[in-house]
Backbone as XML, in Angstrom:
<?xml version="1.0"?>
<chain id="A" units="angstrom">
  <residue number="1" name="MET">
    <atom name="N" x="22.067" y="-1.786" z="11.735"/>
    <atom name="CA" x="20.863" y="-0.898" z="12.200"/>
    <atom name="C" x="20.394" y="-1.644" z="13.277"/>
  </residue>
  <residue number="2" name="ASP">
    <atom name="N" x="20.040" y="-0.955" z="14.432"/>
    <atom name="CA" x="19.703" y="-1.633" z="15.493"/>
    <atom name="C" x="18.146" y="-1.671" z="15.735"/>
  </residue>
  <residue number="3" name="ALA">
    <atom name="N" x="17.365" y="-0.750" z="15.019"/>
    <atom name="CA" x="15.986" y="-0.557" z="15.035"/>
    <atom name="C" x="15.358" y="0.498" z="13.905"/>
  </residue>
  <residue number="4" name="ILE">
    <atom name="N" x="14.262" y="-0.215" z="13.513"/>
    <atom name="CA" x="13.553" y="0.889" z="12.609"/>
    <atom name="C" x="12.248" y="1.035" z="12.977"/>
  </residue>
  <residue number="5" name="THR">
    <atom name="N" x="11.773" y="2.540" z="13.338"/>
    <atom name="CA" x="10.557" y="2.668" z="14.043"/>
    <atom name="C" x="9.498" y="2.878" z="12.734"/>
  </residue>
  <residue number="6" name="CYS">
    <atom name="N" x="8.294" y="2.028" z="13.140"/>
    <atom name="CA" x="7.169" y="1.815" z="12.240"/>
    <atom name="C" x="5.991" y="2.375" z="12.927"/>
  </residue>
  <residue number="7" name="GLY">
    <atom name="N" x="5.404" y="3.636" z="12.928"/>
    <atom name="CA" x="4.445" y="4.114" z="13.651"/>
    <atom name="C" x="5.161" y="4.442" z="14.861"/>
  </residue>
  <residue number="8" name="SER">
    <atom name="N" x="4.414" y="3.679" z="15.957"/>
    <atom name="CA" x="5.017" y="3.669" z="17.123"/>
    <atom name="C" x="5.743" y="2.382" z="17.876"/>
  </residue>
  <residue number="9" name="ILE">
    <atom name="N" x="5.907" y="1.700" z="16.950"/>
    <atom name="CA" x="6.694" y="0.313" z="17.118"/>
    <atom name="C" x="8.131" y="0.414" z="16.626"/>
  </residue>
  <residue number="10" name="ASP">
    <atom name="N" x="9.040" y="0.081" z="17.629"/>
    <atom name="CA" x="10.463" y="-0.112" z="17.181"/>
    <atom name="C" x="10.747" y="-1.527" z="16.527"/>
  </residue>
  <residue number="11" name="LEU">
    <atom name="N" x="10.985" y="-1.610" z="15.427"/>
    <atom name="CA" x="11.206" y="-2.839" z="14.737"/>
    <atom name="C" x="12.604" y="-3.249" z="15.037"/>
  </residue>
  <residue number="12" name="THR">
    <atom name="N" x="13.000" y="-3.782" z="16.200"/>
    <atom name="CA" x="14.291" y="-4.243" z="16.370"/>
    <atom name="C" x="14.309" y="-5.731" z="16.165"/>
  </residue>
  <residue number="13" name="ASN">
    <atom name="N" x="15.936" y="-6.291" z="15.960"/>
    <atom name="CA" x="15.630" y="-7.733" z="15.817"/>
    <atom name="C" x="14.992" y="-8.351" z="16.784"/>
  </residue>
  <residue number="14" name="ASP">
    <atom name="N" x="15.291" y="-8.154" z="18.141"/>
    <atom name="CA" x="14.836" y="-8.901" z="19.024"/>
    <atom name="C" x="13.120" y="-8.859" z="18.875"/>
  </residue>
  <residue number="15" name="PHE">
    <atom name="N" x="12.514" y="-7.826" z="18.557"/>
    <atom name="CA" x="11.134" y="-7.820" z="18.285"/>
    <atom name="C" x="10.800" y="-8.654" z="17.031"/>
  </residue>
  <residue number="16" name="LEU">
    <atom name="N" x="11.334" y="-8.449" z="15.917"/>
    <atom name="CA" x="10.987" y="-9.125" z="14.982"/>
    <atom name="C" x="11.436" y="-10.722" z="15.005"/>
  </residue>
  <residue number="17" name="SER">
    <atom name="N" x="12.348" y="-11.078" z="15.714"/>
    <atom name="CA" x="12.509" y="-12.761" z="16.022"/>
    <atom name="C" x="11.652" y="-13.395" z="16.576"/>
  </residue>
  <residue number="18" name="GLN">
    <atom name="N" x="10.793" y="-12.471" z="17.333"/>
    <atom name="CA" x="9.214" y="-13.222" z="17.852"/>
    <atom name="C" x="8.070" y="-13.239" z="16.883"/>
  </residue>
  <residue number="19" name="CYS">
    <atom name="N" x="8.151" y="-12.665" z="15.761"/>
    <atom name="CA" x="7.203" y="-12.504" z="14.932"/>
    <atom name="C" x="7.192" y="-13.744" z="13.925"/>
  </residue>
  <residue number="20" name="PRO">
    <atom name="N" x="6.021" y="-14.045" z="13.404"/>
    <atom name="CA" x="6.324" y="-15.315" z="12.388"/>
    <atom name="C" x="6.635" y="-14.820" z="11.361"/>
  </residue>
  <residue number="21" name="LYS">
    <atom name="N" x="7.572" y="-15.857" z="10.660"/>
    <atom name="CA" x="8.203" y="-15.860" z="9.340"/>
    <atom name="C" x="7.251" y="-15.766" z="8.123"/>
  </residue>
  <residue number="22" name="PHE">
    <atom name="N" x="7.750" y="-14.898" z="7.118"/>
    <atom name="CA" x="6.703" y="-14.827" z="5.904"/>
    <atom name="C" x="6.235" y="-16.177" z="5.282"/>
  </residue>
  <residue number="23" name="GLU">
    <atom name="N" x="7.159" y="-17.241" z="5.209"/>
    <atom name="CA" x="6.573" y="-18.585" z="4.873"/>
    <atom name="C" x="5.598" y="-19.211" z="5.671"/>
  </residue>
  <residue number="24" name="GLU">
    <atom name="N" x="5.575" y="-18.861" z="6.948"/>
    <atom name="CA" x="4.564" y="-19.476" z="8.071"/>
    <atom name="C" x="3.077" y="-18.589" z="7.553"/>
  </residue>
  <residue number="25" name="LYS">
    <atom name="N" x="3.330" y="-17.325" z="7.122"/>
    <atom name="CA" x="2.024" y="-16.879" z="7.046"/>
    <atom name="C" x="1.510" y="-16.625" z="5.582"/>
  </residue>
  <residue number="26" name="VAL">
    <atom name="N" x="2.271" y="-17.139" z="4.545"/>
    <atom name="CA" x="2.073" y="-16.813" z="3.308"/>
    <atom name="C" x="0.624" y="-17.354" z="2.718"/>
  </residue>
  <residue number="27" name="PHE">
    <atom name="N" x="0.181" y="-18.532" z="3.278"/>
    <atom name="CA" x="-1.061" y="-18.987" z="2.736"/>
    <atom name="C" x="-2.125" y="-18.279" z="3.303"/>
  </residue>
  <residue number="28" name="GLU">
    <atom name="N" x="-1.997" y="-17.738" z="4.526"/>
    <atom name="CA" x="-2.974" y="-16.888" z="5.040"/>
    <atom name="C" x="-3.060" y="-15.731" z="4.060"/>
  </residue>
  <residue number="29" name="LEU">
    <atom name="N" x="-1.993" y="-14.958" z="3.823"/>
    <atom name="CA" x="-1.941" y="-14.007" z="2.952"/>
    <atom name="C" x="-2.810" y="-14.105" z="1.587"/>
  </residue>
  <residue number="30" name="LEU">
    <atom name="N" x="-2.257" y="-15.278" z="0.886"/>
    <atom name="CA" x="-2.952" y="-15.558" z="-0.398"/>
    <atom name="C" x="-4.315" y="-15.757" z="-0.263"/>
  </residue>
  <residue number="31" name="THR">
    <atom name="N" x="-4.733" y="-16.635" z="0.649"/>
    <atom name="CA" x="-6.039" y="-16.942" z="0.669"/>
    <atom name="C" x="-6.954" y="-15.580" z="1.104"/>
  </residue>
  <residue number="32" name="PHE">
    <atom name="N" x="-6.287" y="-14.606" z="2.014"/>
    <atom name="CA" x="-7.128" y="-13.310" z="2.053"/>
    <atom name="C" x="-7.256" y="-12.555" z="0.908"/>
  </residue>
  <residue number="33" name="ILE">
    <atom name="N" x="-6.152" y="-12.562" z="0.118"/>
    <atom name="CA" x="-6.411" y="-11.735" z="-0.968"/>
    <atom name="C" x="-6.789" y="-12.352" z="-2.365"/>
  </residue>
  <residue number="34" name="GLU">
    <atom name="N" x="-7.254" y="-13.620" z="-2.193"/>
    <atom name="CA" x="-7.294" y="-14.556" z="-3.154"/>
    <atom name="C" x="-7.934" y="-13.975" z="-4.670"/>
  </residue>
  <residue number="35" name="SER">
    <atom name="N" x="-9.061" y="-13.505" z="-4.619"/>
    <atom name="CA" x="-9.928" y="-12.774" z="-5.600"/>
    <atom name="C" x="-10.143" y="-11.451" z="-5.483"/>
  </residue>
  <residue number="36" name="ALA">
    <atom name="N" x="-9.471" y="-10.582" z="-4.693"/>
    <atom name="CA" x="-9.606" y="-9.268" z="-4.081"/>
    <atom name="C" x="-8.920" y="-8.279" z="-5.297"/>
  </residue>
  <residue number="37" name="GLU">
    <atom name="N" x="-9.510" y="-7.158" z="-5.538"/>
    <atom name="CA" x="-9.110" y="-5.984" z="-6.118"/>
    <atom name="C" x="-8.021" y="-5.376" z="-4.965"/>
  </residue>
  <residue number="38" name="LEU">
    <atom name="N" x="-6.598" y="-5.045" z="-5.365"/>
    <atom name="CA" x="-5.840" y="-4.606" z="-4.506"/>
    <atom name="C" x="-5.481" y="-3.161" z="-4.650"/>
  </residue>
  <residue number="39" name="PHE">
    <atom name="N" x="-5.274" y="-2.310" z="-3.742"/>
    <atom name="CA" x="-5.299" y="-0.911" z="-3.732"/>
    <atom name="C" x="-3.698" y="-0.545" z="-3.283"/>
  </residue>
  <residue number="40" name="VAL">
    <atom name="N" x="-2.871" y="-0.184" z="-3.836"/>
    <atom name="CA" x="-1.526" y="-0.051" z="-3.449"/>
    <atom name="C" x="-1.226" y="1.616" z="-3.900"/>
  </residue>
  <residue number="41" name="PHE">
    <atom name="N" x="0.012" y="1.885" z="-2.999"/>
    <atom name="CA" x="0.638" y="3.139" z="-3.691"/>
    <atom name="C" x="2.083" y="2.535" z="-3.801"/>
  </residue>
  <residue number="42" name="ASN">
    <atom name="N" x="2.400" y="2.727" z="-5.135"/>
    <atom name="CA" x="3.559" y="2.403" z="-5.672"/>
    <atom name="C" x="3.964" y="0.720" z="-5.972"/>
  </residue>
  <residue number="43" name="LYS">
    <atom name="N" x="3.232" y="0.399" z="-6.819"/>
    <atom name="CA" x="3.033" y="-0.948" z="-7.262"/>
    <atom name="C" x="4.264" y="-1.631" z="-7.672"/>
  </residue>
  <residue number="44" name="ALA">
    <atom name="N" x="5.182" y="-0.860" z="-8.356"/>
    <atom name="CA" x="6.374" y="-1.504" z="-8.916"/>
    <atom name="C" x="7.285" y="-1.672" z="-7.698"/>
  </residue>
  <residue number="45" name="PHE">
    <atom name="N" x="7.351" y="-0.753" z="-6.706"/>
    <atom name="CA" x="8.182" y="-0.967" z="-5.414"/>
    <atom name="C" x="7.665" y="-2.072" z="-4.695"/>
  </residue>
  <residue number="46" name="ILE">
    <atom name="N" x="6.251" y="-2.264" z="-4.610"/>
    <atom name="CA" x="5.749" y="-3.289" z="-3.413"/>
    <atom name="C" x="5.895" y="-4.774" z="-4.172"/>
  </residue>
  <residue number="47" name="PHE">
    <atom name="N" x="5.450" y="-4.857" z="-5.222"/>
    <atom name="CA" x="5.407" y="-5.974" z="-6.136"/>
    <atom name="C" x="6.791" y="-6.591" z="-6.273"/>
  </residue>
  <residue number="48" name="LYS">
    <atom name="N" x="7.706" y="-5.712" z="-6.412"/>
    <atom name="CA" x="9.080" y="-6.113" z="-6.717"/>
    <atom name="C" x="9.536" y="-7.083" z="-5.506"/>
  </residue>
  <residue number="49" name="PHE">
    <atom name="N" x="9.337" y="-6.454" z="-4.234"/>
    <atom name="CA" x="9.731" y="-7.178" z="-3.117"/>
    <atom name="C" x="8.689" y="-8.233" z="-2.924"/>
  </residue>
  <residue number="50" name="LEU">
    <atom name="N" x="7.415" y="-7.946" z="-2.935"/>
    <atom name="CA" x="6.594" y="-9.281" z="-2.614"/>
    <atom name="C" x="6.688" y="-10.205" z="-3.533"/>
  </residue>
  <residue number="51" name="ASN">
    <atom name="N" x="6.892" y="-10.111" z="-4.889"/>
    <atom name="CA" x="6.912" y="-11.374" z="-5.674"/>
    <atom name="C" x="8.232" y="-12.216" z="-5.541"/>
  </residue>
  <residue number="52" name="VAL">
    <atom name="N" x="9.357" y="-11.416" z="-5.211"/>
    <atom name="CA" x="10.531" y="-12.182" z="-4.863"/>
    <atom name="C" x="10.301" y="-12.984" z="-3.614"/>
  </residue>
  <residue number="53" name="ALA">
    <atom name="N" x="9.875" y="-12.471" z="-2.456"/>
    <atom name="CA" x="9.401" y="-13.481" z="-1.594"/>
    <atom name="C" x="8.473" y="-14.512" z="-1.780"/>
  </residue>
  <residue number="54" name="LEU">
    <atom name="N" x="7.691" y="-14.153" z="-2.680"/>
    <atom name="CA" x="6.607" y="-15.341" z="-2.982"/>
    <atom name="C" x="7.523" y="-16.390" z="-3.703"/>
  </residue>
  <residue number="55" name="GLN">
    <atom name="N" x="8.340" y="-16.069" z="-4.700"/>
    <atom name="CA" x="8.996" y="-16.946" z="-5.327"/>
    <atom name="C" x="9.982" y="-17.861" z="-4.432"/>
  </residue>
  <residue number="56" name="LYS">
    <atom name="N" x="10.839" y="-17.077" z="-3.208"/>
    <atom name="CA" x="11.348" y="-17.801" z="-2.582"/>
    <atom name="C" x="10.729" y="-19.074" z="-1.656"/>
  </residue>
  <residue number="57" name="VAL">
    <atom name="N" x="9.449" y="-19.030" z="-1.559"/>
    <atom name="CA" x="8.579" y="-19.892" z="-0.774"/>
    <atom name="C" x="7.867" y="-20.749" z="-2.003"/>
  </residue>
  <residue number="58" name="GLY">
    <atom name="N" x="8.159" y="-20.616" z="-3.148"/>
    <atom name="CA" x="7.522" y="-21.402" z="-4.272"/>
    <atom name="C" x="6.232" y="-21.149" z="-4.519"/>
  </residue>
  <residue number="59" name="GLN">
    <atom name="N" x="5.981" y="-19.854" z="-4.236"/>
    <atom name="CA" x="4.623" y="-19.599" z="-4.593"/>
    <atom name="C" x="4.667" y="-18.637" z="-6.093"/>
  </residue>
  <residue number="60" name="PRO">
    <atom name="N" x="3.634" y="-18.519" z="-6.879"/>
    <atom name="CA" x="3.449" y="-17.526" z="-8.092"/>
    <atom name="C" x="3.478" y="-16.187" z="-7.652"/>
  </residue>
  <residue number="61" name="ASN">
    <atom name="N" x="3.783" y="-15.350" z="-8.690"/>
    <atom name="CA" x="3.593" y="-13.963" z="-8.494"/>
    <atom name="C" x="2.186" y="-13.708" z="-8.399"/>
  </residue>
  <residue number="62" name="ILE">
    <atom name="N" x="1.583" y="-12.570" z="-7.784"/>
    <atom name="CA" x="0.469" y="-11.926" z="-7.563"/>
    <atom name="C" x="-0.179" y="-11.855" z="-8.732"/>
  </residue>
  <residue number="63" name="LYS">
    <atom name="N" x="-1.428" y="-12.182" z="-8.997"/>
    <atom name="CA" x="-1.928" y="-11.913" z="-10.396"/>
    <atom name="C" x="-3.364" y="-11.181" z="-10.412"/>
  </residue>
  <residue number="64" name="ASN">
    <atom name="N" x="-3.675" y="-10.541" z="-9.025"/>
    <atom name="CA" x="-4.941" y="-9.786" z="-8.889"/>
    <atom name="C" x="-4.864" y="-8.581" z="-9.563"/>
  </residue>
  <residue number="65" name="ALA">
    <atom name="N" x="-6.054" y="-8.008" z="-9.727"/>
    <atom name="CA" x="-6.367" y="-6.627" z="-10.346"/>
    <atom name="C" x="-5.514" y="-5.650" z="-9.353"/>
  </residue>
  <residue number="66" name="VAL">
    <atom name="N" x="-4.760" y="-4.865" z="-9.496"/>
    <atom name="CA" x="-4.048" y="-3.954" z="-8.691"/>
    <atom name="C" x="-4.407" y="-2.361" z="-9.156"/>
  </residue>
  <residue number="67" name="HIS">
    <atom name="N" x="-4.685" y="-1.658" z="-8.274"/>
    <atom name="CA" x="-4.921" y="-0.076" z="-8.575"/>
    <atom name="C" x="-3.950" y="0.436" z="-8.071"/>
  </residue>
  <residue number="68" name="ASP">
    <atom name="N" x="-2.931" y="1.414" z="-8.516"/>
    <atom name="CA" x="-1.904" y="1.904" z="-8.137"/>
    <atom name="C" x="-2.226" y="3.181" z="-7.995"/>
  </residue>
  <residue number="69" name="LEU">
    <atom name="N" x="-2.114" y="3.817" z="-6.846"/>
    <atom name="CA" x="-2.496" y="5.215" z="-6.463"/>
    <atom name="C" x="-1.347" y="6.190" z="-6.942"/>
  </residue>
  <residue number="70" name="LEU">
    <atom name="N" x="-0.050" y="5.428" z="-6.995"/>
    <atom name="CA" x="1.095" y="6.412" z="-7.331"/>
    <atom name="C" x="0.715" y="6.578" z="-9.170"/>
  </residue>
  <residue number="71" name="GLU">
    <atom name="N" x="0.479" y="5.599" z="-9.574"/>
    <atom name="CA" x="0.189" y="5.847" z="-11.414"/>
    <atom name="C" x="-0.800" y="6.976" z="-11.227"/>
  </residue>
  <residue number="72" name="LEU">
    <atom name="N" x="-1.841" y="6.623" z="-10.576"/>
    <atom name="CA" x="-3.119" y="7.549" z="-10.713"/>
    <atom name="C" x="-2.837" y="9.004" z="-10.375"/>
  </residue>
  <residue number="73" name="SER">
    <atom name="N" x="-2.060" y="9.199" z="-9.085"/>
    <atom name="CA" x="-1.679" y="10.565" z="-8.982"/>
    <atom name="C" x="-1.001" y="11.153" z="-9.808"/>
  </residue>
  <residue number="74" name="ASN">
    <atom name="N" x="0.061" y="10.679" z="-10.518"/>
    <atom name="CA" x="0.864" y="11.194" z="-11.363"/>
    <atom name="C" x="0.130" y="11.327" z="-12.588"/>
  </residue>
  <residue number="75" name="ASP">
    <atom name="N" x="-0.890" y="10.805" z="-12.886"/>
    <atom name="CA" x="-1.790" y="11.105" z="-13.933"/>
    <atom name="C" x="-2.468" y="12.386" z="-13.815"/>
  </residue>
  <residue number="76" name="ARG">
    <atom name="N" x="-3.145" y="12.222" z="-12.613"/>
    <atom name="CA" x="-3.983" y="13.530" z="-12.148"/>
    <atom name="C" x="-3.434" y="14.752" z="-12.046"/>
  </residue>
  <residue number="77" name="PHE">
    <atom name="N" x="-2.141" y="14.429" z="-11.325"/>
    <atom name="CA" x="-1.484" y="15.738" z="-10.766"/>
    <atom name="C" x="-0.149" y="15.772" z="-11.100"/>
  </residue>
  <residue number="78" name="PRO">
    <atom name="N" x="0.213" y="15.806" z="-12.485"/>
    <atom name="CA" x="1.458" y="15.659" z="-13.203"/>
    <atom name="C" x="2.562" y="16.802" z="-12.509"/>
  </residue>
  <residue number="79" name="LYS">
    <atom name="N" x="2.184" y="17.700" z="-12.330"/>
    <atom name="CA" x="3.243" y="18.550" z="-11.868"/>
    <atom name="C" x="3.738" y="18.536" z="-10.434"/>
  </residue>
  <residue number="80" name="ASP">
    <atom name="N" x="3.014" y="17.791" z="-9.694"/>
    <atom name="CA" x="3.156" y="17.837" z="-8.225"/>
    <atom name="C" x="3.852" y="16.500" z="-7.811"/>
  </residue>
  <residue number="81" name="ILE">
    <atom name="N" x="4.539" y="16.551" z="-6.655"/>
    <atom name="CA" x="5.201" y="15.486" z="-6.092"/>
    <atom name="C" x="4.334" y="14.181" z="-5.559"/>
  </residue>
  <residue number="82" name="ALA">
    <atom name="N" x="4.362" y="13.136" z="-6.240"/>
    <atom name="CA" x="3.422" y="12.136" z="-5.811"/>
    <atom name="C" x="3.754" y="11.480" z="-4.227"/>
  </residue>
  <residue number="83" name="SER">
    <atom name="N" x="2.920" y="11.783" z="-3.197"/>
    <atom name="CA" x="3.238" y="10.956" z="-2.138"/>
    <atom name="C" x="1.792" y="10.885" z="-1.601"/>
  </residue>
  <residue number="84" name="LEU">
    <atom name="N" x="1.665" y="10.037" z="-0.583"/>
    <atom name="CA" x="0.228" y="9.795" z="0.097"/>
    <atom name="C" x="0.133" y="11.079" z="0.840"/>
  </residue>
  <residue number="85" name="ASP">
    <atom name="N" x="1.051" y="11.692" z="1.350"/>
    <atom name="CA" x="0.812" y="12.910" z="2.155"/>
    <atom name="C" x="0.002" y="13.902" z="1.124"/>
  </residue>
  <residue number="86" name="PHE">
    <atom name="N" x="0.640" y="13.928" z="-0.092"/>
    <atom name="CA" x="0.149" y="15.065" z="-1.059"/>
    <atom name="C" x="-1.313" y="14.747" z="-1.392"/>
  </residue>
  <residue number="87" name="LEU">
    <atom name="N" x="-1.514" y="13.160" z="-1.461"/>
    <atom name="CA" x="-2.942" y="13.031" z="-1.976"/>
    <atom name="C" x="-3.944" y="13.394" z="-1.020"/>
  </residue>
  <residue number="88" name="PHE">
    <atom name="N" x="-3.384" y="13.206" z="0.297"/>
    <atom name="CA" x="-4.436" y="13.431" z="1.445"/>
    <atom name="C" x="-4.840" y="14.849" z="1.485"/>
  </residue>
  <residue number="89" name="ARG">
    <atom name="N" x="-3.710" y="15.777" z="1.162"/>
    <atom name="CA" x="-3.946" y="17.436" z="1.238"/>
    <atom name="C" x="-4.679" y="17.724" z="-0.084"/>
  </residue>
  <residue number="90" name="ALA">
    <atom name="N" x="-4.383" y="17.232" z="-1.434"/>
    <atom name="CA" x="-5.306" y="17.521" z="-2.487"/>
    <atom name="C" x="-6.669" y="17.092" z="-2.465"/>
  </residue>
  <residue number="91" name="LEU">
    <atom name="N" x="-6.926" y="16.091" z="-1.656"/>
    <atom name="CA" x="-8.227" y="15.735" z="-1.940"/>
    <atom name="C" x="-9.022" y="15.668" z="-0.445"/>
  </residue>
  <residue number="92" name="ASN">
    <atom name="N" x="-8.422" y="16.680" z="0.309"/>
    <atom name="CA" x="-9.031" y="17.281" z="1.470"/>
    <atom name="C" x="-9.281" y="15.911" z="2.410"/>
  </residue>
  <residue number="93" name="VAL">
    <atom name="N" x="-8.448" y="15.223" z="2.651"/>
    <atom name="CA" x="-8.568" y="13.942" z="3.681"/>
    <atom name="C" x="-7.750" y="14.393" z="5.000"/>
  </residue>
  <residue number="94" name="GLN">
    <atom name="N" x="-8.291" y="14.177" z="5.959"/>
    <atom name="CA" x="-7.477" y="14.343" z="7.287"/>
    <atom name="C" x="-6.212" y="13.669" z="7.190"/>
  </residue>
  <residue number="95" name="SER">
    <atom name="N" x="-5.100" y="14.330" z="7.216"/>
    <atom name="CA" x="-3.882" y="13.274" z="7.214"/>
    <atom name="C" x="-3.410" y="12.927" z="8.232"/>
  </residue>
  <residue number="96" name="ALA">
    <atom name="N" x="-3.909" y="13.425" z="9.710"/>
    <atom name="CA" x="-3.806" y="13.086" z="11.056"/>
    <atom name="C" x="-4.085" y="11.576" z="11.063"/>
  </residue>
  <residue number="97" name="ILE">
    <atom name="N" x="-5.165" y="11.064" z="10.669"/>
    <atom name="CA" x="-5.504" y="9.763" z="10.675"/>
    <atom name="C" x="-4.716" y="8.682" z="9.693"/>
  </residue>
  <residue number="98" name="THR">
    <atom name="N" x="-3.664" y="9.209" z="9.129"/>
    <atom name="CA" x="-3.210" y="8.470" z="8.121"/>
    <atom name="C" x="-1.776" y="7.734" z="8.506"/>
  </residue>
  <residue number="99" name="LYS">
    <atom name="N" x="-1.181" y="8.124" z="9.734"/>
    <atom name="CA" x="-0.032" y="7.571" z="9.990"/>
    <atom name="C" x="-0.216" y="6.013" z="10.760"/>
  </residue>
  <residue number="100" name="GLY">
    <atom name="N" x="0.667" y="5.428" z="9.744"/>
    <atom name="CA" x="0.761" y="3.855" z="10.076"/>
    <atom name="C" x="0.320" y="3.208" z="8.889"/>
  </residue>
  <residue number="101" name="VAL">
    <atom name="N" x="0.767" y="2.063" z="8.722"/>
    <atom name="CA" x="0.445" y="1.080" z="7.431"/>
    <atom name="C" x="-1.032" y="0.689" z="7.574"/>
  </residue>
  <residue number="102" name="ILE">
    <atom name="N" x="-1.376" y="0.257" z="8.808"/>
    <atom name="CA" x="-2.879" y="-0.244" z="9.072"/>
    <atom name="C" x="-3.837" y="0.747" z="8.465"/>
  </residue>
  <residue number="103" name="HIS">
    <atom name="N" x="-3.702" y="2.209" z="8.939"/>
    <atom name="CA" x="-4.568" y="2.908" z="8.452"/>
    <atom name="C" x="-4.471" y="3.288" z="7.042"/>
  </residue>
  <residue number="104" name="GLU">
    <atom name="N" x="-3.261" y="3.209" z="6.260"/>
    <atom name="CA" x="-3.255" y="3.346" z="4.892"/>
    <atom name="C" x="-3.846" y="2.103" z="4.317"/>
  </residue>
  <residue number="105" name="ILE">
    <atom name="N" x="-3.891" y="1.075" z="4.727"/>
    <atom name="CA" x="-4.698" y="-0.148" z="4.090"/>
    <atom name="C" x="-5.702" y="0.397" z="3.747"/>
  </residue>
  <residue number="106" name="PHE">
    <atom name="N" x="-6.481" y="0.946" z="4.976"/>
    <atom name="CA" x="-8.146" y="1.162" z="4.817"/>
    <atom name="C" x="-8.471" y="2.205" z="4.127"/>
  </residue>
  <residue number="107" name="LEU">
    <atom name="N" x="-7.337" y="3.169" z="3.937"/>
    <atom name="CA" x="-7.597" y="4.581" z="3.379"/>
    <atom name="C" x="-7.305" y="4.218" z="1.918"/>
  </residue>
  <residue number="108" name="LEU">
    <atom name="N" x="-6.414" y="3.644" z="1.375"/>
    <atom name="CA" x="-6.353" y="3.609" z="-0.069"/>
    <atom name="C" x="-7.372" y="3.445" z="-0.875"/>
  </residue>
  <residue number="109" name="PRO">
    <atom name="N" x="-8.218" y="2.411" z="-0.542"/>
    <atom name="CA" x="-9.512" y="2.478" z="-1.454"/>
    <atom name="C" x="-10.155" y="3.800" z="-1.633"/>
  </residue>
  <residue number="110" name="MET">
    <atom name="N" x="-10.411" y="4.411" z="-0.373"/>
    <atom name="CA" x="-11.099" y="5.602" z="-0.269"/>
    <atom name="C" x="-10.499" y="6.692" z="-1.038"/>
  </residue>
  <residue number="111" name="LEU">
    <atom name="N" x="-9.236" y="6.816" z="-0.913"/>
    <atom name="CA" x="-8.346" y="7.910" z="-1.764"/>
    <atom name="C" x="-8.794" y="7.508" z="-3.454"/>
  </residue>
  <residue number="112" name="PHE">
    <atom name="N" x="-8.679" y="6.197" z="-3.882"/>
    <atom name="CA" x="-8.981" y="6.054" z="-5.206"/>
    <atom name="C" x="-10.310" y="6.422" z="-5.686"/>
  </residue>
  <residue number="113" name="GLN">
    <atom name="N" x="-11.345" y="6.424" z="-4.459"/>
    <atom name="CA" x="-12.520" y="6.618" z="-4.900"/>
    <atom name="C" x="-12.819" y="8.222" z="-4.964"/>
  </residue>
  <residue number="114" name="LYS">
    <atom name="N" x="-12.042" y="9.009" z="-4.232"/>
    <atom name="CA" x="-11.921" y="10.443" z="-4.194"/>
    <atom name="C" x="-11.283" y="10.658" z="-5.248"/>
  </residue>
  <residue number="115" name="ILE">
    <atom name="N" x="-10.211" y="10.467" z="-6.051"/>
    <atom name="CA" x="-9.541" y="10.645" z="-7.223"/>
    <atom name="C" x="-10.542" y="10.503" z="-8.367"/>
  </residue>
  <residue number="116" name="ARG">
    <atom name="N" x="-11.180" y="9.560" z="-8.265"/>
    <atom name="CA" x="-12.204" y="9.089" z="-9.541"/>
    <atom name="C" x="-13.453" y="10.370" z="-9.335"/>
  </residue>
  <residue number="117" name="LYS">
    <atom name="N" x="-13.928" y="10.614" z="-8.088"/>
    <atom name="CA" x="-14.807" y="11.687" z="-7.827"/>
    <atom name="C" x="-14.183" y="12.957" z="-8.476"/>
  </residue>
  <residue number="118" name="PHE">
    <atom name="N" x="-13.127" y="13.260" z="-8.140"/>
    <atom name="CA" x="-12.304" y="14.648" z="-8.519"/>
    <atom name="C" x="-12.341" y="14.595" z="-9.935"/>
  </residue>
  <residue number="119" name="ASP">
    <atom name="N" x="-12.116" y="13.313" z="-10.650"/>
    <atom name="CA" x="-12.115" y="13.505" z="-12.278"/>
    <atom name="C" x="-13.447" y="13.964" z="-12.719"/>
  </residue>
  <residue number="120" name="ILE">
    <atom name="N" x="-14.528" y="13.467" z="-12.179"/>
    <atom name="CA" x="-15.947" y="13.485" z="-12.522"/>
    <atom name="C" x="-16.383" y="15.055" z="-12.295"/>
  </residue>
  <residue number="121" name="GLU">
    <atom name="N" x="-16.046" y="15.466" z="-11.262"/>
    <atom name="CA" x="-16.211" y="16.744" z="-10.796"/>
    <atom name="C" x="-15.556" y="17.883" z="-12.008"/>
  </residue>
  <residue number="122" name="LYS">
    <atom name="N" x="-14.333" y="17.357" z="-12.182"/>
    <atom name="CA" x="-13.545" y="18.274" z="-12.967"/>
    <atom name="C" x="-14.058" y="18.335" z="-14.516"/>
  </residue>
  <residue number="123" name="GLN">
    <atom name="N" x="-14.670" y="17.211" z="-14.718"/>
    <atom name="CA" x="-15.470" y="17.084" z="-16.166"/>
    <atom name="C" x="-16.517" y="17.819" z="-16.484"/>
  </residue>
  <residue number="124" name="HIS">
    <atom name="N" x="-17.108" y="18.317" z="-15.357"/>
    <atom name="CA" x="-18.413" y="18.960" z="-15.319"/>
    <atom name="C" x="-18.276" y="20.304" z="-15.301"/>
  </residue>
</chain>
């Protein structure tokens, strides 16, 4: 495979060879998330890879509180195929702004709040 496109960036071997290695940035990552609640989509998938990477550099698995929007989506919308695009449509969030990982990082907590609000409104 020559390149993977992520948003507007082509992740080529040449591009990636210029980026810092995980072990060079792991302490910054762990410090940044130290006591934070994490909002992710597909916790099992993400933490499978993240925890293996952490173990390879001698670090323990992530112990933070984690909110998984995939699990929440499956609970709230069991008959629908869970995806971030589906959640943005179901919760009336503009999907045009969701392209790219950086945008998703900021939007996941907001989606979590919207699902909670959806639950409250549904009960009344």
